[in-house]
Z-matrix of the N, CA and C atoms (Angstrom, degrees):
N
C 1 1.476
C 2 1.507 1 108.79
N 3 1.292 2 116.63 1 138.83
C 4 1.487 3 120.77 2 -178.01
C 5 1.510 4 109.56 3 -81.00
N 6 1.344 5 116.79 4 142.21
C 7 1.447 6 123.47 5 174.91
C 8 1.495 7 106.74 6 -70.32
N 9 1.336 8 119.89 7 153.90
C 10 1.442 9 127.84 8 176.75
C 11 1.538 10 107.22 9 -115.60
N 12 1.374 11 114.74 10 156.81
C 13 1.473 12 117.56 11 170.97
C 14 1.531 13 109.41 12 -68.97
N 15 1.298 14 110.82 13 138.32
C 16 1.459 15 118.18 14 -179.33
C 17 1.522 16 108.86 15 -130.90
N 18 1.347 17 117.89 16 92.85
C 19 1.461 18 120.88 17 -170.20
C 20 1.574 19 110.94 18 -73.37
N 21 1.338 20 116.27 19 -7.28
C 22 1.446 21 116.65 20 178.65
C 23 1.566 22 109.13 21 -75.21
N 24 1.350 23 116.61 22 -13.72
C 25 1.418 24 119.55 23 178.35
C 26 1.557 25 112.23 24 -99.22
N 27 1.329 26 115.82 25 3.92
C 28 1.470 27 119.03 26 -176.97
C 29 1.536 28 107.96 27 -66.13
N 30 1.345 29 115.45 28 132.89
C 31 1.450 30 121.99 29 -177.86
C 32 1.541 31 109.24 30 -136.14
N 33 1.225 32 116.50 31 116.08
C 34 1.456 33 123.55 32 -177.35
C 35 1.557 34 112.56 33 -103.99
N 36 1.304 35 115.95 34 18.58
C 37 1.494 36 121.40 35 -169.96
C 38 1.525 37 113.86 36 -58.66
N 39 1.304 38 119.22 37 -28.66
C 40 1.432 39 123.42 38 179.90
C 41 1.536 40 113.85 39 -70.55
N 42 1.369 41 115.84 40 -24.56
C 43 1.471 42 119.46 41 -170.89
C 44 1.479 43 112.03 42 -84.93
N 45 1.348 44 120.89 43 121.53
C 46 1.406 45 127.14 44 172.10
C 47 1.495 46 115.31 45 -132.89
N 48 1.252 47 122.70 46 108.53
C 49 1.456 48 126.70 47 -168.16
C 50 1.516 49 111.62 48 -75.97
N 51 1.396 50 114.76 49 -9.64
C 52 1.528 51 117.57 50 -174.98
C 53 1.532 52 109.09 51 86.18
N 54 1.301 53 109.98 52 176.10
C 55 1.445 54 117.07 53 174.53
C 56 1.507 55 115.13 54 91.97
N 57 1.395 56 117.91 55 -27.16
C 58 1.404 57 120.45 56 -177.29
C 59 1.562 58 112.90 57 79.13
N 60 1.297 59 117.13 58 153.98
C 61 1.455 60 122.07 59 -170.06
C 62 1.579 61 111.56 60 -64.04
N 63 1.344 62 116.30 61 -42.85
C 64 1.471 63 116.32 62 -178.22
C 65 1.565 64 110.19 63 -67.85
N 66 1.319 65 118.55 64 -40.47
C 67 1.477 66 121.43 65 179.34
C 68 1.534 67 107.15 66 -62.14
N 69 1.305 68 118.73 67 -42.32
C 70 1.478 69 119.52 68 -179.64
C 71 1.528 70 113.98 69 -63.42
N 72 1.290 71 114.45 70 -39.70
C 73 1.472 72 121.09 71 179.65
C 74 1.520 73 110.05 72 -67.03
N 75 1.362 74 116.57 73 -49.80
C 76 1.518 75 119.57 74 174.38
C 77 1.467 76 110.84 75 -57.07
N 78 1.340 77 118.38 76 -38.52
C 79 1.504 78 118.15 77 -177.47
C 80 1.481 79 109.55 78 -67.79
N 81 1.340 80 120.65 79 -42.11
C 82 1.449 81 119.94 80 -178.97
C 83 1.535 82 112.46 81 -60.71
N 84 1.381 83 115.19 82 -34.64
C 85 1.469 84 118.07 83 174.39
C 86 1.506 85 112.38 84 -66.40
N 87 1.364 86 116.39 85 -48.17
C 88 1.517 87 119.97 86 176.75
C 89 1.473 88 112.18 87 -60.04
N 90 1.345 89 118.54 88 -42.14
C 91 1.428 90 123.64 89 -179.68
C 92 1.539 91 109.16 90 -58.28
N 93 1.312 92 116.89 91 -46.69
C 94 1.496 93 122.56 92 -179.91
C 95 1.544 94 111.12 93 -63.75
N 96 1.306 95 116.75 94 -43.57
C 97 1.458 96 121.47 95 -172.65
C 98 1.540 97 110.66 96 -77.16
N 99 1.320 98 119.90 97 -38.18
C 100 1.476 99 120.42 98 -167.79
C 101 1.476 100 112.41 99 -116.50
N 102 1.332 101 122.78 100 -29.11
C 103 1.492 102 122.82 101 -178.91
C 104 1.499 103 111.95 102 -97.19
N 105 1.284 104 119.66 103 -51.53
C 106 1.463 105 124.62 104 -178.79
C 107 1.513 106 113.21 105 -74.37
N 108 1.316 107 117.15 106 -19.45
C 109 1.421 108 122.22 107 -177.47
C 110 1.533 109 111.69 108 -69.00
N 111 1.384 110 119.99 109 118.70
C 112 1.443 111 120.99 110 -176.43
C 113 1.535 112 110.53 111 -70.23
N 114 1.301 113 118.99 112 -15.75
C 115 1.470 114 120.56 113 -177.80
C 116 1.556 115 111.37 114 -83.77
N 117 1.315 116 120.55 115 -16.07
C 118 1.430 117 120.90 116 177.67
C 119 1.507 118 110.82 117 -88.53
N 120 1.338 119 112.93 118 107.70
C 121 1.479 120 119.35 119 -175.10
C 122 1.495 121 110.29 120 -96.61
N 123 1.306 122 121.51 121 -3.00
C 124 1.473 123 125.50 122 -173.79
C 125 1.510 124 111.53 123 -82.57
N 126 1.284 125 113.55 124 109.72
C 127 1.499 126 120.24 125 173.22
C 128 1.513 127 111.22 126 -63.86
N 129 1.318 128 115.28 127 -34.12
C 130 1.482 129 121.45 128 -179.63
C 131 1.516 130 114.07 129 -65.66
N 132 1.307 131 118.54 130 -38.32
C 133 1.472 132 122.59 131 179.45
C 134 1.547 133 105.88 132 -68.92
N 135 1.318 134 118.00 133 -45.15
C 136 1.528 135 120.27 134 -179.64
C 137 1.538 136 107.23 135 -59.10
N 138 1.315 137 119.20 136 -49.12
C 139 1.438 138 121.08 137 179.93
C 140 1.498 139 113.57 138 -59.43
N 141 1.360 140 117.84 139 -40.61
C 142 1.451 141 123.45 140 177.43
C 143 1.511 142 109.01 141 -54.23
N 144 1.366 143 117.17 142 -54.45
C 145 1.511 144 120.04 143 -175.25
C 146 1.478 145 109.54 144 -68.06
N 147 1.340 146 120.59 145 -38.52
C 148 1.468 147 120.24 146 179.88
C 149 1.500 148 111.23 147 -61.49
N 150 1.312 149 116.77 148 -42.79
C 151 1.489 150 121.15 149 177.22
C 152 1.517 151 110.83 150 -64.53
N 153 1.372 152 116.18 151 -43.18
C 154 1.410 153 121.46 152 -179.54
C 155 1.543 154 111.09 153 -55.70
N 156 1.359 155 116.66 154 -34.70
C 157 1.433 156 122.41 155 -176.32
C 158 1.559 157 110.16 156 -98.65
N 159 1.336 158 116.97 157 17.33
C 160 1.481 159 117.57 158 169.80
C 161 1.507 160 118.69 159 104.93
N 162 1.365 161 118.14 160 -8.31
C 163 1.472 162 117.97 161 -176.65
C 164 1.566 163 106.07 162 -71.01
N 165 1.349 164 113.83 163 146.57
C 166 1.476 165 120.79 164 175.23
C 167 1.609 166 104.25 165 -97.52
N 168 1.291 167 116.15 166 120.53
C 169 1.505 168 118.51 167 -176.23
C 170 1.506 169 108.07 168 -132.03
N 171 1.326 170 112.87 169 129.08
C 172 1.432 171 119.09 170 -177.53
C 173 1.535 172 112.15 171 -80.07
N 174 1.318 173 119.38 172 -165.80
C 175 1.460 174 127.60 173 -177.75
C 176 1.585 175 110.02 174 -83.40
N 177 1.267 176 114.61 175 151.46
C 178 1.511 177 121.86 176 172.04
C 179 1.526 178 109.96 177 58.89
N 180 1.273 179 119.56 178 44.80
C 181 1.509 180 122.03 179 176.96
C 182 1.533 181 107.21 180 -98.31
N 183 1.356 182 112.69 181 132.85
C 184 1.391 183 117.93 182 178.76
C 185 1.502 184 111.35 183 -111.19
N 186 1.272 185 118.53 184 122.74
C 187 1.472 186 122.81 185 -178.47
C 188 1.577 187 109.05 186 -120.82
N 189 1.324 188 112.22 187 113.01
C 190 1.472 189 121.07 188 -178.16
C 191 1.551 190 110.57 189 -72.67
N 192 1.325 191 120.44 190 179.01
C 193 1.446 192 126.37 191 178.60
C 194 1.550 193 113.20 192 -78.87
N 195 1.277 194 115.07 193 164.96
C 196 1.425 195 127.22 194 176.57
C 197 1.528 196 113.55 195 58.36
N 198 1.307 197 117.40 196 41.69
C 199 1.487 198 118.00 197 176.03
C 200 1.572 199 107.85 198 -100.95
N 201 1.337 200 113.34 199 159.99
C 202 1.449 201 119.11 200 179.99
C 203 1.500 202 109.19 201 -132.31
N 204 1.250 203 117.85 202 125.36
C 205 1.465 204 125.89 203 179.75
C 206 1.548 205 108.20 204 -126.10
N 207 1.351 206 115.89 205 120.26
C 208 1.483 207 122.93 206 -175.08
C 209 1.487 208 112.47 207 -67.82
N 210 1.307 209 119.96 208 -57.40
C 211 1.469 210 125.40 209 -174.36
C 212 1.562 211 111.14 210 -135.78
N 213 1.319 212 117.15 211 94.68
C 214 1.474 213 118.85 212 -174.38
C 215 1.529 214 112.99 213 -61.63
N 216 1.326 215 115.88 214 -27.95
C 217 1.523 216 118.55 215 -179.80
C 218 1.483 217 111.56 216 -67.99
N 219 1.301 218 119.00 217 -5.64
C 220 1.510 219 122.61 218 178.13
C 221 1.562 220 110.01 219 -112.65
N 222 1.377 221 115.92 220 21.76
C 223 1.464 222 123.41 221 -175.77
C 224 1.468 223 113.95 222 -120.01
N 225 1.266 224 117.14 223 131.95
C 226 1.494 225 122.92 224 173.50
C 227 1.485 226 110.62 225 -131.60
N 228 1.332 227 115.53 226 125.18
C 229 1.511 228 121.91 227 -173.29
C 230 1.600 229 104.92 228 -126.38
N 231 1.349 230 113.27 229 126.76
C 232 1.466 231 119.62 230 177.95
C 233 1.530 232 115.12 231 -78.09
N 234 1.268 233 117.58 232 -170.21
C 235 1.485 234 124.40 233 -179.89
C 236 1.518 235 111.18 234 -73.82
N 237 1.304 236 117.70 235 149.42
C 238 1.450 237 125.38 236 171.10
C 239 1.565 238 115.34 237 60.06
N 240 1.324 239 114.26 238 43.82
C 241 1.449 240 121.12 239 -174.78
C 242 1.561 241 108.42 240 -101.20
N 243 1.308 242 117.40 241 142.60
C 244 1.459 243 122.11 242 173.97
C 245 1.479 244 104.91 243 -115.09
N 246 1.357 245 117.08 244 133.65
C 247 1.439 246 124.47 245 174.25
C 248 1.592 247 106.89 246 -125.56
N 249 1.356 248 117.61 247 114.10
C 250 1.439 249 122.68 248 -171.64
C 251 1.514 250 112.05 249 -82.21
N 252 1.355 251 112.15 250 174.60
C 253 1.486 252 120.66 251 -179.78
C 254 1.508 253 111.40 252 -57.96
N 255 1.340 254 113.83 253 145.75
C 256 1.505 255 121.07 254 172.90
C 257 1.510 256 113.68 255 63.61
N 258 1.315 257 119.06 256 18.28
C 259 1.454 258 120.62 257 172.88
C 260 1.529 259 111.66 258 -70.79
N 261 1.289 260 115.54 259 137.11
C 262 1.499 261 120.13 260 177.81
C 263 1.512 262 110.97 261 -116.58
N 264 1.264 263 119.26 262 113.81
C 265 1.498 264 122.49 263 176.03
C 266 1.563 265 104.64 264 -106.76
N 267 1.367 266 109.26 265 96.24
C 268 1.493 267 116.49 266 177.99
C 269 1.476 268 111.23 267 -88.19
N 270 1.295 269 117.51 268 70.75
C 271 1.457 270 121.91 269 -172.00
C 272 1.536 271 113.13 270 -88.99
N 273 1.331 272 114.00 271 89.08
C 274 1.440 273 119.65 272 173.97
C 275 1.518 274 109.17 273 -75.83
N 276 1.362 275 116.96 274 -17.01
C 277 1.459 276 122.94 275 174.92
C 278 1.537 277 105.85 276 -141.57
N 279 1.251 278 120.42 277 -170.43
C 280 1.478 279 126.24 278 -168.86
C 281 1.531 280 109.58 279 -63.88
N 282 1.328 281 113.36 280 137.81
C 283 1.457 282 121.89 281 170.52
C 284 1.576 283 104.16 282 -127.50
N 285 1.324 284 113.87 283 126.11
C 286 1.483 285 121.44 284 179.26
C 287 1.510 286 109.91 285 -118.08
N 288 1.308 287 113.90 286 119.97
C 289 1.482 288 122.35 287 -178.26
C 290 1.471 289 108.50 288 -110.95
N 291 1.371 290 119.29 289 113.80
C 292 1.452 291 121.36 290 -179.22
C 293 1.507 292 113.82 291 -70.34
N 294 1.383 293 113.17 292 178.94
C 295 1.435 294 118.88 293 176.04
C 296 1.534 295 110.84 294 -68.19
N 297 1.396 296 114.58 295 151.93
C 298 1.425 297 123.19 296 176.43
C 299 1.495 298 116.46 297 54.98
N 300 1.375 299 114.68 298 37.35
C 301 1.451 300 121.66 299 178.83
C 302 1.551 301 106.76 300 -100.45
N 303 1.277 302 115.39 301 142.82
C 304 1.465 303 124.15 302 174.02
C 305 1.469 304 110.04 303 -117.21
N 306 1.368 305 114.98 304 126.23
C 307 1.426 306 121.08 305 173.17
C 308 1.530 307 105.88 306 -116.94
N 309 1.306 308 114.82 307 112.62
C 310 1.483 309 120.33 308 -170.09
C 311 1.478 310 109.23 309 -83.50
N 312 1.333 311 115.49 310 166.75
C 313 1.452 312 126.04 311 -171.75
C 314 1.554 313 113.51 312 -54.40
N 315 1.276 314 114.86 313 133.34
C 316 1.477 315 121.86 314 174.89
C 317 1.593 316 113.05 315 80.98
N 318 1.277 317 117.73 316 1.56
C 319 1.497 318 120.21 317 177.67
C 320 1.562 319 110.90 318 -69.75
N 321 1.283 320 112.87 319 150.81
C 322 1.470 321 118.12 320 176.59
C 323 1.488 322 112.12 321 -127.64
N 324 1.358 323 115.51 322 130.79
C 325 1.455 324 121.65 323 171.66
C 326 1.519 325 107.21 324 -107.50
N 327 1.326 326 115.93 325 109.86
C 328 1.422 327 124.49 326 -172.30
C 329 1.517 328 112.84 327 -110.02
N 330 1.296 329 119.50 328 108.56
C 331 1.461 330 121.32 329 -175.82
C 332 1.568 331 109.99 330 -94.99
N 333 1.306 332 119.60 331 0.19
C 334 1.443 333 120.03 332 179.90
C 335 1.537 334 110.89 333 -125.76
N 336 1.312 335 111.24 334 155.36
C 337 1.448 336 120.63 335 172.95
C 338 1.518 337 107.68 336 -158.96
N 339 1.356 338 115.00 337 -175.14
C 340 1.465 339 118.05 338 -179.11
C 341 1.530 340 110.87 339 -121.63
N 342 1.266 341 120.18 340 150.28
C 343 1.478 342 125.49 341 179.06
C 344 1.518 343 105.77 342 -83.29
N 345 1.322 344 115.11 343 100.21
C 346 1.481 345 120.30 344 -177.85
C 347 1.566 346 112.10 345 -71.82
N 348 1.315 347 116.67 346 -12.83
C 349 1.504 348 122.02 347 179.36
C 350 1.541 349 110.64 348 -82.22
N 351 1.298 350 119.34 349 -14.16
C 352 1.500 351 120.90 350 -179.12
C 353 1.509 352 110.29 351 -106.11
N 354 1.338 353 111.59 352 139.60
C 355 1.464 354 121.40 353 177.39
C 356 1.513 355 110.46 354 -53.65
N 357 1.340 356 118.60 355 -35.64
C 358 1.391 357 125.78 356 -174.20
C 359 1.481 358 114.14 357 -82.31
N 360 1.419 359 117.59 358 -7.55
C 361 1.469 360 121.44 359 174.61
C 362 1.551 361 110.46 360 58.24
N 363 1.364 362 116.95 361 42.47
C 364 1.445 363 120.27 362 -173.31
C 365 1.529 364 113.06 363 -60.78
N 366 1.348 365 112.24 364 151.24
C 367 1.434 366 120.75 365 178.61
C 368 1.523 367 107.39 366 -73.02
N 369 1.363 368 115.97 367 140.86
C 370 1.456 369 122.12 368 170.84
C 371 1.549 370 106.57 369 -126.34
N 372 1.287 371 115.77 370 139.11
C 373 1.512 372 119.01 371 177.91
C 374 1.521 373 106.96 372 -129.19
N 375 1.343 374 112.24 373 149.17
C 376 1.463 375 121.09 374 176.30
C 377 1.526 376 110.80 375 -150.72
N 378 1.326 377 114.66 376 137.69
C 379 1.455 378 120.21 377 -179.80
C 380 1.522 379 112.18 378 -64.20
N 381 1.309 380 116.28 379 151.60
C 382 1.426 381 124.17 380 173.47
C 383 1.522 382 108.91 381 -115.39
N 384 1.303 383 116.57 382 135.02
C 385 1.475 384 121.35 383 176.37
C 386 1.565 385 107.82 384 -131.52
N 387 1.321 386 111.72 385 120.17
C 388 1.532 387 119.22 386 173.13
C 389 1.520 388 104.54 387 -105.92
N 390 1.332 389 114.81 388 110.99
C 391 1.459 390 119.91 389 -178.43
C 392 1.534 391 110.68 390 -79.65
N 393 1.328 392 116.57 391 166.99
C 394 1.426 393 126.08 392 -174.07
C 395 1.548 394 110.76 393 -45.79
N 396 1.380 395 115.34 394 133.89
C 397 1.424 396 122.19 395 172.99
C 398 1.483 397 116.27 396 74.18
N 399 1.304 398 117.74 397 5.81
C 400 1.489 399 120.23 398 177.48
C 401 1.502 400 108.88 399 -69.28
N 402 1.340 401 114.88 400 157.34
C 403 1.488 402 123.85 401 -179.38
C 404 1.503 403 104.53 402 -137.05
N 405 1.383 404 115.29 403 118.74
C 406 1.411 405 125.25 404 171.91
C 407 1.527 406 108.93 405 -100.67
N 408 1.335 407 116.69 406 111.85
C 409 1.440 408 122.75 407 -174.18
C 410 1.475 409 112.29 408 -70.42
N 411 1.334 410 116.22 409 164.22
C 412 1.442 411 125.40 410 -176.33
C 413 1.573 412 110.47 411 -57.00
N 414 1.326 413 114.74 412 137.52
C 415 1.461 414 120.79 413 175.81
C 416 1.541 415 112.77 414 65.98
N 417 1.328 416 119.61 415 14.88
C 418 1.478 417 122.33 416 -177.16
C 419 1.482 418 107.75 417 -90.15
N 420 1.388 419 116.08 418 162.03
C 421 1.443 420 123.96 419 -178.50
C 422 1.464 421 109.79 420 -129.24
N 423 1.385 422 116.23 421 127.12
C 424 1.490 423 121.68 422 170.58
C 425 1.516 424 106.31 423 -105.18
N 426 1.322 425 114.95 424 124.03
C 427 1.458 426 121.64 425 -172.12
C 428 1.575 427 110.28 426 -88.29
N 429 1.273 428 120.32 427 169.00
C 430 1.453 429 126.82 428 -176.87
C 431 1.551 430 108.13 429 -57.46
N 432 1.323 431 114.12 430 139.71
C 433 1.494 432 122.87 431 170.90
C 434 1.532 433 111.79 432 78.00
N 435 1.336 434 118.76 433 13.00
C 436 1.480 435 119.66 434 -177.33
C 437 1.554 436 111.72 435 -95.51
N 438 1.292 437 113.70 436 137.32
C 439 1.467 438 120.17 437 168.30
C 440 1.510 439 110.44 438 -111.26
N 441 1.307 440 112.93 439 124.97
C 442 1.496 441 118.06 440 177.43
C 443 1.541 442 106.23 441 -96.55
N 444 1.283 443 116.57 442 115.03
C 445 1.466 444 123.94 443 -172.98
C 446 1.581 445 110.74 444 -63.48
N 447 1.282 446 113.52 445 163.46
C 448 1.481 447 121.56 446 -178.60
C 449 1.573 448 109.84 447 -53.15
N 450 1.246 449 115.70 448 129.10
C 451 1.493 450 125.74 449 176.45
C 452 1.500 451 113.07 450 60.11
N 453 1.331 452 119.34 451 17.91
C 454 1.479 453 119.65 452 174.43
C 455 1.521 454 106.67 453 -78.68
N 456 1.318 455 115.10 454 154.90
C 457 1.448 456 123.78 455 179.02
C 458 1.561 457 109.30 456 -123.04
N 459 1.363 458 113.33 457 130.73
C 460 1.472 459 121.14 458 171.61
C 461 1.505 460 105.14 459 -103.88
N 462 1.389 461 116.92 460 108.04
C 463 1.506 462 120.36 461 -172.94
C 464 1.476 463 111.20 462 -65.23
N 465 1.349 464 114.93 463 164.70
C 466 1.477 465 125.10 464 -179.54
C 467 1.486 466 111.40 465 -46.86
N 468 1.305 467 117.44 466 131.07
C 469 1.510 468 127.92 467 172.29
C 470 1.548 469 109.61 468 60.15
N 471 1.300 470 115.99 469 38.14
C 472 1.491 471 119.69 470 176.71
C 473 1.557 472 109.64 471 -109.18
N 474 1.279 473 114.91 472 167.70
C 475 1.490 474 120.75 473 -176.54
C 476 1.519 475 109.78 474 -132.40
N 477 1.349 476 113.58 475 118.85
C 478 1.456 477 121.20 476 179.83
C 479 1.553 478 108.94 477 -95.11
N 480 1.330 479 116.41 478 104.50
C 481 1.409 480 120.77 479 177.43
C 482 1.503 481 114.90 480 -99.86
N 483 1.309 482 117.18 481 -10.40
C 484 1.431 483 125.63 482 173.19
C 485 1.547 484 112.73 483 -133.66
N 486 1.268 485 117.63 484 167.73
C 487 1.425 486 122.66 485 -179.66
C 488 1.537 487 111.06 486 -54.42
N 489 1.362 488 118.48 487 139.94
C 490 1.404 489 124.15 488 175.25
C 491 1.477 490 113.86 489 -101.57
N 492 1.343 491 118.40 490 123.00
C 493 1.494 492 120.43 491 -176.56
C 494 1.526 493 112.24 492 -67.82
N 495 1.309 494 114.11 493 146.43
C 496 1.488 495 120.92 494 -179.57
C 497 1.582 496 110.34 495 -55.39
N 498 1.263 497 114.34 496 147.18
C 499 1.520 498 124.82 497 173.57
C 500 1.549 499 112.84 498 58.20
N 501 1.318 500 117.23 499 27.07
C 502 1.458 501 119.75 500 174.41
C 503 1.488 502 110.85 501 -118.63
N 504 1.290 503 116.25 502 152.46
C 505 1.485 504 122.30 503 176.03
C 506 1.485 505 107.34 504 -106.49
N 507 1.361 506 115.84 505 127.50
C 508 1.457 507 124.77 506 -179.26
C 509 1.508 508 111.40 507 -114.81
N 510 1.361 509 113.72 508 147.26
C 511 1.460 510 117.95 509 -176.26
C 512 1.553 511 106.12 510 -150.09
N 513 1.348 512 115.98 511 148.49
C 514 1.432 513 122.70 512 172.98
C 515 1.524 514 113.86 513 101.90
N 516 1.353 515 111.20 514 -174.82
C 517 1.496 516 120.14 515 -178.75
C 518 1.508 517 108.53 516 -138.24
N 519 1.289 518 116.59 517 103.37
C 520 1.448 519 132.26 518 0.20
C 521 1.575 520 107.69 519 -73.08
N 522 1.404 521 111.36 520 150.52
C 523 1.482 522 114.30 521 -179.39
C 524 1.426 523 114.95 522 -64.26
N 525 1.351 524 117.07 523 137.37
C 526 1.445 525 124.11 524 177.38
C 527 1.509 526 108.93 525 -128.51
N 528 1.344 527 117.24 526 153.21
C 529 1.427 528 123.63 527 179.90
C 530 1.519 529 109.02 528 -63.77
N 531 1.374 530 116.38 529 130.89
C 532 1.532 531 119.97 530 177.45
C 533 1.520 532 110.25 531 -115.06
N 534 1.373 533 115.79 532 -24.62
C 535 1.442 534 119.15 533 177.37
C 536 1.492 535 110.51 534 -176.11
N 537 1.341 536 116.68 535 170.13
C 538 1.440 537 120.66 536 176.37
C 539 1.563 538 109.35 537 -84.87
N 540 1.316 539 111.03 538 149.56
C 541 1.455 540 119.03 539 174.83
C 542 1.545 541 109.61 540 -87.52
N 543 1.288 542 116.36 541 120.19
C 544 1.468 543 121.87 542 177.33
C 545 1.474 544 107.86 543 -121.93
N 546 1.363 545 117.27 544 122.15
C 547 1.509 546 120.78 545 177.54
C 548 1.454 547 108.48 546 -105.18
N 549 1.374 548 116.67 547 121.82
C 550 1.487 549 121.88 548 -178.36
C 551 1.519 550 111.07 549 -92.04
């Protein structure tokens, strides 16, 4: 007889995102008021609060409205980065965004998933690294543990389940190489 998933046995006791309970609660309020709020157009205000809560943010970073960031103290953003509307950075662990990266509207960076092979459906986390010059297309998903190589592109509505090689353009679900990226 096959075992079934039993969520009553789920135990996340090992996972601690840092920051402490009060800091996490205050962050959820700030995130809702200033980052997820579609009426807040100020990239400066968003960067102020992200830095205040521990994010490392470079120069000339543009953050559009309606974004969601789970734990800013686990986020590092390089210089000249663009983060589009409705981006969700679900960083249960470290997310590193290199210089000159573009994350287009509606993209999701997901550092957590569940182990479907276990009855307890255990949480699994994996760091995400977006290397210099990478472009994450609109409505695309980067899964836990993925590194997007320098200047690689994840095309619109694609899903990166494995590392993306530098200077390649990927498309589909799961994302596959469709051609080389050449910048003229």
